[in-house]
C-alpha positions in Angstrom: 5.2 19.4 -3.6 2.6 18.7 -0.4 -0.7 18.9 -0.5 -1.4 20.5 2.5 1.2 22.6 3.0 0.7 24.5 6.4 0.1 21.5 8.2 3.3 20.0 6.2 5.3 23.0 7.5 3.8 22.8 11.0 5.1 19.0 10.9 8.5 20.0 9.3 7.6 17.4 6.5 9.7 19.6 3.5 8.0 16.6 1.2 4.4 16.7 2.4 5.4 13.5 4.6 7.3 12.0 7.0 10.5 10.8 6.8 11.4 6.9 5.2 10.7 4.0 8.0 8.3 6.1 9.6 4.7 5.4 11.5 2.3 8.3 11.7 -0.6 7.5 13.9 -4.1 9.4 13.5 -7.1 9.5 15.5 -10.1 11.0 15.5 -12.1 11.7 18.6 -16.1 13.3 18.6 -18.6 13.9 16.4 -17.6 16.0 13.5 -14.0 15.5 13.6 -12.4 12.6 11.3 -9.2 10.8 11.3 -9.5 10.1 7.3 -9.4 14.2 6.5 -5.8 13.3 5.7 -5.9 10.3 3.4 -6.2 12.4 -0.2 -3.1 14.4 1.6 -1.0 11.4 2.0 -2.4 9.8 -1.4 -2.1 12.8 -3.5 1.3 13.3 -1.9 3.0 10.1 -2.2 1.6 9.8 -6.2 3.6 13.2 -6.7 6.8 12.1 -5.3 6.2 8.9 -8.0 5.9 6.3 -4.9 3.5 3.9 -4.8 0.2 4.3 -2.3 -1.2 1.2 -0.6 -4.6 1.9 0.7 -6.1 -0.9 3.1 -9.4 0.3 4.0 -11.2 -1.7 6.6 -14.2 1.3 6.2 -15.1 2.1 3.2 -15.4 0.8 -0.8 -12.9 2.2 -3.0 -15.4 4.2 -5.0 -15.6 6.3 -1.7 -12.0 7.4 -2.3 -12.0 7.8 -6.1 -15.3 10.0 -5.5 -13.6 12.3 -3.1 -10.2 12.8 -5.1 -11.9 13.4 -8.4 -14.0 16.3 -6.3 -10.0 17.2 -5.4 -8.9 16.9 -9.3 -7.0 14.0 -9.2 -8.2 10.6 -10.9 -6.9 7.6 -9.3 -7.9 5.2 -11.7 -5.0 7.1 -13.8 -2.5 6.2 -11.4 -0.8 3.2 -11.8 1.2 3.6 -8.4 -2.2 3.5 -6.6 -3.0 -0.1 -5.1 -6.8 -0.3 -3.4 -7.1 -3.2 -0.7 -10.4 -4.3 0.2 -10.7 -5.2 3.9 -14.1 -4.0 4.3 -16.0 -7.1 2.8 -15.1 -10.7 2.3 -16.9 -11.2 -1.1 -15.1 -11.5 -4.2 -15.0 -8.0 -6.2 -12.8 -9.2 -9.3 -15.8 -8.9 -11.6 -16.1 -5.3 -10.5 -14.7 -3.0 -13.3 -10.5 -2.5 -13.8 -11.1 1.2 -12.4 -12.8 0.3 -9.1 -11.4 -3.4 -8.8 -9.2 -3.7 -5.7 -5.6 -5.2 -6.2 -6.5 -7.5 -3.2 -9.2 -8.5 -0.7 -7.7 -9.2 2.6 -9.8 -11.5 4.2 -7.9 -14.6 5.1 -5.0 -13.7 2.9 -2.5 -12.2 5.2 0.5 -13.4 3.8 -0.4 -12.6 0.8 -0.8 -9.4 1.5 2.5 -9.0 3.5 4.2 -10.4 -0.1 2.1 -8.3 -2.2 3.5 -5.1 0.1 7.1 -5.8 -0.1 7.4 -5.9 -3.7 6.2 -2.2 -3.7 9.6 -0.5 -1.8 8.9 2.9 -1.0 5.3 3.0 -0.6 2.6 4.4 1.3 0.8 2.2 3.6 -2.4 3.6 4.8 -4.5 1.6 7.4 -7.8 3.1 7.0 -10.4 2.1 10.2 -8.0 -0.3 12.0 -9.9 -0.3 14.7 -12.4 -2.3 13.1 -10.0 -5.2 12.7 -10.0 -5.5 16.6 -14.1 -6.4 16.2 -13.0 -9.1 14.0 -10.0 -10.5 15.2 -9.4 -9.1 18.3 -6.8 -6.4 20.0 -3.8 -8.8 20.1 -4.4 -10.1 16.0 -4.8 -6.3 15.3 -2.0 -5.4 16.6 0.1 -8.1 15.2 -1.2 -7.0 12.0 0.1 -3.3 12.2 3.7 -4.4 13.5 3.8 -6.8 10.6 3.1 -4.0 8.0 5.2 -1.8 10.3 8.5 -4.1 9.3 7.8 -4.3 6.4 7.8 -0.8 5.1 10.9 -0.4 7.6 12.7 -2.9 5.4 11.6 -1.3 2.0 12.0 2.2 2.9 8.5 3.2 2.9 5.9 4.9 5.1 3.1 3.3 7.3 0.1 5.6 7.9 -2.6 4.1 10.4 -6.2 5.8 11.0 -8.1 4.7 14.1 -11.4 6.4 15.5 -10.6 7.0 19.4 -13.2 6.3 21.8 -13.6 3.7 25.1 -13.5 0.3 23.0 -10.4 1.7 20.6 -8.5 3.5 23.6 -6.5 0.3 24.5 -5.6 -0.7 20.6 -4.4 3.4 20.3 -2.4 3.3 23.5 -0.4 0.3 22.2 0.3 1.7 18.7 1.4 5.5 20.1 4.3 3.8 21.9 5.0 2.3 18.3 4.5 5.4 16.3 6.9 7.7 15.4 4.6 10.8 14.4 0.9 11.2 16.4 -1.9 13.9 14.8 -5.0 13.8 16.7 -8.4 15.2 15.3 -10.4 16.6 18.4 -13.8 18.9 18.1 -13.1 22.0 19.3 -12.4 22.8 23.0 -14.6 26.2 22.8 -17.6 24.2 20.9 -18.8 24.4 17.5 -17.9 27.1 15.3 -19.3 28.0 11.4 -16.1 28.3 10.2 -13.9 25.9 12.2 -14.3 22.0 11.7 -12.3 21.1 14.4 -9.0 21.5 15.8 -5.4 19.4 15.2 -3.1 18.5 17.7 0.4 16.8 16.4 3.3 15.5 18.6 6.2 12.9 18.0 4.6 10.2 19.1 7.4 9.4 22.4 7.0 12.9 23.7 3.0 12.6 23.5 3.7 9.4 25.4 5.9 11.1 28.3 3.0 14.4 27.9 0.0 11.5 28.9 2.6 10.2 31.7 3.2 13.6 32.9 7.0 13.2 33.0 7.6 16.4 30.9 6.2 19.7 30.2 5.6 20.0 25.7 2.6 21.8 24.1 2.0 20.0 21.0 1.3 22.0 17.5 -2.2 23.2 17.2 -4.4 23.9 13.8 -7.7 24.7 13.4 -9.3 23.4 10.3 -12.1 23.5 7.8 -13.3 21.1 5.7 -14.9 21.7 2.6 -16.9 20.1 -0.5 -13.2 20.0 -2.7 -10.5 20.4 0.4 -9.3 21.0 3.5 -8.2 24.0 5.1 -5.6 24.3 7.8 -4.7 27.6 9.7 -3.5 28.4 13.0 -5.8 29.3 15.7 -7.4 32.6 15.5 -5.6 33.5 12.0 -8.0 33.8 8.8 -8.2 30.2 6.9 -5.2 29.8 4.4 -6.5 28.2 0.9 -3.9 25.3 0.2 
């Protein structure tokens, strides 16, 4: 049922997702690493479980995700459980064709979005590019928005996934989110440099343990996988082993 079986096994996610009511923070740092790599996994796995998905993107249009999923053999426009929310532009997109039209444009309609979210119990909410909200609203407002979404998801038995690009400008945001998350997944460039057969590495740890690692309060090694991004899929495998086609 899980889209990326090697990854799900390493995280001890039998269904391919974290437990209900949990938050997963995904970051990427360095050129070539992309926290959006897991968006298709969370979308496809949730829909396979027949739960709704709310994808709120601050960085891409709906066409971007439709194109990626189509390459993976999934036609999102045929899934009634797929809900896209436009956080990228302030424009009215209601004139777009139904297949590419967002369910809602966020802009200044936060209360309306929260109400919309609360009416979709058991959903997986994906906030893609939350760091962009810091640029427009400020750090405190971005964290407040995250916490409001987290409360609704926890109350309705859903899951929250947050993607953030980690750099010197978003470090404070990531620090605050980690302390409120349950799982932390970090996409990074290879420590040994670039390689043709490996796109990068993924470190995964329970968020509270990662905080202890950072504070050097506890010796703990996060799980680590290498991954390779191809045109139609992402392959995860243990360091030093051959790739496993998922």
